[in-house]
C-alpha positions as CSV (number, residue, x, y, z in Angstrom):
1,M,0.0,0.0,0.0
2,E,1.3,3.4,-0.9
3,L,2.2,5.5,2.2
4,I,1.9,9.3,2.0
5,L,3.2,11.8,4.5
6,A,1.2,15.0,4.4
7,S,4.0,17.2,5.7
8,Q,7.0,19.1,4.3
9,S,8.9,18.9,7.7
10,P,12.4,17.6,7.1
11,R,12.4,16.3,10.7
12,R,9.2,14.2,10.1
13,H,10.8,12.9,6.9
14,E,13.9,11.9,8.8
15,I,11.9,10.1,11.6
16,M,9.9,8.1,9.0
17,A,13.2,7.2,7.3
18,F,14.6,6.1,10.7
19,M,11.5,3.8,11.0
20,G,12.4,2.2,7.7
21,L,9.2,3.4,6.0
22,H,9.0,4.0,2.2
23,F,6.7,7.0,1.5
24,Q,5.8,9.9,-0.8
25,T,5.1,13.4,0.3
26,E,2.0,15.5,-0.3
27,V,1.9,18.9,1.3
28,C,-1.4,20.4,2.2
29,T,-1.8,23.8,0.4
30,E,-5.2,24.6,2.1
31,P,-5.2,27.2,4.9
32,E,-5.2,25.7,8.4
33,L,-8.7,26.3,9.8
34,V,-9.5,25.6,13.4
35,P,-13.1,25.8,14.8
36,A,-13.3,28.1,17.8
37,G,-13.4,26.5,21.3
38,L,-11.2,23.5,20.7
39,S,-8.7,22.4,23.4
40,V,-5.0,22.2,22.5
41,P,-5.2,18.4,22.0
42,E,-8.4,18.8,19.8
43,T,-6.7,21.6,17.8
44,V,-3.6,19.5,16.9
45,E,-5.8,16.5,16.1
46,H,-8.1,18.6,13.9
47,L,-5.1,20.0,12.0
48,A,-3.4,16.6,11.6
49,A,-6.7,15.2,10.2
50,Q,-7.2,18.2,7.9
51,K,-3.7,17.7,6.4
52,A,-4.2,14.0,6.0
53,A,-7.7,14.4,4.4
54,Y,-6.3,16.8,1.9
55,A,-3.6,14.2,0.8
56,L,-6.1,11.4,0.9
57,H,-8.3,13.2,-1.5
58,L,-5.4,13.4,-4.0
59,H,-4.3,9.8,-3.3
60,P,-7.5,7.8,-2.5
61,D,-5.9,4.4,-2.6
62,A,-3.1,5.3,-0.2
63,C,-2.6,5.4,3.6
64,V,-2.0,9.0,4.6
65,I,-0.2,10.4,7.7
66,G,-0.9,13.9,8.9
67,A,0.8,15.6,11.9
68,D,0.7,18.9,13.6
69,T,2.9,20.0,16.6
70,V,2.5,22.9,18.9
71,V,4.0,24.0,22.2
72,D,1.7,25.0,25.1
73,L,3.1,27.4,27.7
74,D,0.7,28.6,30.4
75,G,-2.3,27.7,28.3
76,E,-1.1,29.6,25.2
77,I,-0.3,27.8,22.0
78,I,3.1,28.7,20.7
79,G,3.7,27.8,17.1
80,K,6.6,28.8,14.8
81,P,8.0,32.2,15.5
82,A,6.9,35.1,13.2
83,S,10.4,36.7,13.4
84,P,13.7,36.5,15.2
85,D,12.4,39.0,17.8
86,D,9.4,36.7,18.3
87,A,11.7,33.7,18.9
88,I,13.7,35.8,21.4
89,R,10.5,36.7,23.3
90,T,9.4,33.0,23.3
91,L,12.7,31.7,24.6
92,H,12.8,34.3,27.3
93,R,9.4,33.1,28.5
94,M,10.4,29.4,28.3
95,Q,13.8,29.5,30.0
96,G,14.0,27.9,33.4
97,R,10.4,26.5,33.0
98,S,8.4,23.5,31.7
99,H,6.1,23.5,28.8
100,T,4.1,20.8,27.0
101,V,4.5,19.7,23.4
102,Y,1.4,18.3,21.7
103,T,1.5,16.4,18.4
104,G,-1.7,15.5,16.6
105,L,-1.3,12.4,14.5
106,A,-3.8,11.2,11.9
107,V,-3.7,8.0,9.9
108,L,-6.3,7.9,7.2
109,K,-7.2,5.5,4.3
110,N,-10.3,4.8,2.5
111,G,-12.9,4.0,5.1
112,Y,-10.5,4.2,8.0
113,S,-9.5,7.0,10.4
114,D,-7.3,7.0,13.5
115,V,-6.6,10.4,15.1
116,R,-4.6,10.8,18.3
117,C,-2.8,13.3,20.4
118,V,0.6,12.7,22.1
119,T,1.9,14.9,24.8
120,T,5.4,15.4,26.2
121,K,6.7,17.7,28.9
122,V,9.9,19.6,28.3
123,K,11.9,21.6,30.9
124,F,14.3,24.2,29.8
125,R,17.3,25.2,31.8
126,P,17.8,28.9,32.6
127,M,19.3,30.7,29.7
128,T,21.2,34.0,29.5
129,D,20.3,36.8,27.2
130,A,23.5,36.1,25.3
131,E,22.7,32.4,24.8
132,I,19.2,33.2,23.6
133,R,20.5,35.8,21.1
134,W,23.2,33.5,19.9
135,Y,20.8,30.6,19.4
136,V,18.3,32.8,17.5
137,S,21.1,34.2,15.3
138,T,21.9,30.6,14.1
139,G,18.5,30.5,12.5
140,D,17.8,27.1,14.0
141,P,14.7,28.1,16.0
142,L,13.0,30.1,13.3
143,D,11.0,27.2,11.6
144,K,10.1,25.3,14.8
145,A,7.1,25.3,17.1
146,G,8.2,26.8,20.4
147,S,11.2,28.5,18.8
148,Y,13.6,25.6,19.4
149,G,14.7,22.2,18.1
150,V,15.6,19.6,20.6
151,Q,17.3,17.6,17.9
152,G,19.7,20.4,17.0
153,L,21.5,23.2,18.6
154,G,18.6,23.7,21.0
155,C,19.5,20.4,22.8
156,V,21.9,22.3,25.1
157,F,19.0,24.2,26.6
158,V,16.7,21.2,27.3
159,E,17.1,20.1,30.9
160,S,14.7,17.2,30.7
161,V,12.1,15.4,28.6
162,E,9.2,13.6,30.2
163,G,7.5,11.4,27.5
164,N,8.4,10.5,24.0
165,Y,11.5,12.4,22.6
166,F,10.4,12.0,19.0
167,N,7.1,13.8,19.9
168,V,9.1,16.9,20.6
169,V,10.8,16.6,17.2
170,G,7.4,16.4,15.6
171,L,6.5,12.8,15.0
172,P,6.0,10.3,17.9
173,A,7.5,7.2,16.2
174,P,6.2,4.5,18.5
175,V,2.6,5.7,18.3
176,L,2.8,6.1,14.5
177,Y,4.2,2.6,14.2
178,E,1.2,1.2,16.2
179,M,-1.3,3.3,14.2
180,L,0.2,2.0,10.9
181,L,0.0,-1.6,12.1
182,Q,-3.6,-1.2,13.2
183,A,-4.4,0.4,9.8
184,G,-2.9,-2.5,8.0
185,A,-0.5,-0.2,6.2
186,I,2.5,-2.1,7.4
187,T,3.2,-5.5,9.0
188,Q,5.5,-6.4,11.8
189,D,7.8,-8.3,9.4
190,R,7.4,-5.5,6.8
191,T,6.3,-7.9,4.1
C-alpha cells in the first residue's frame, strides 16, 4: 500500500526514514482552519486530520499520515515564530520552565481513520540573554514550534524530557508505528 506523509517537515521525513518506511510526500496547500473553542489536543488532532484528508483526496488508494505539533506554555499555543524577535521573546518566557509539546497524529485511508494526540513535557534550563540571542542568530529556531529544536543546537537548553522524545521533534514514532500496524498499512515483518 502506498504511504503518503502530508508534511514538508524535514524532521518528520527523517523520523519516517529512521522507521524504515517508504513513503511519498504531499503537502497540504489549504489554509489551516480551526473551529473556535477546541482544546489544545483537539486543535492538533483537527489540524493533523485536515492535512491527511487533503492528501487522501489526492491519493484515494493510499494510507496517509498527517501531523501537527504545537507547544503549550501557560495555556497559550506557541507555534513557529513570526520573526527572530518573536523567537527571542518566546525563549525568554520558556527558559527555566516547563512546557508541553502536543502532536496531533492522523492515519487515514479509504474508510479508516485513527486520530490521536501525544503529549510530552519539556523543561528548559535557565538561559542568559547572550545564549538566547546566539541561538536565534543561528536560524535554528525560526522554523520550529516553540522556537527551538531539541534535535539540533537547542538540545543544550533542554534540561529534561518527560515522555516521547520524537514527539518533541514532531512525530512520535512508537505511536505512529502502532497506528500504521492497526491500519494494515505495514506489517510487523514489513512484508
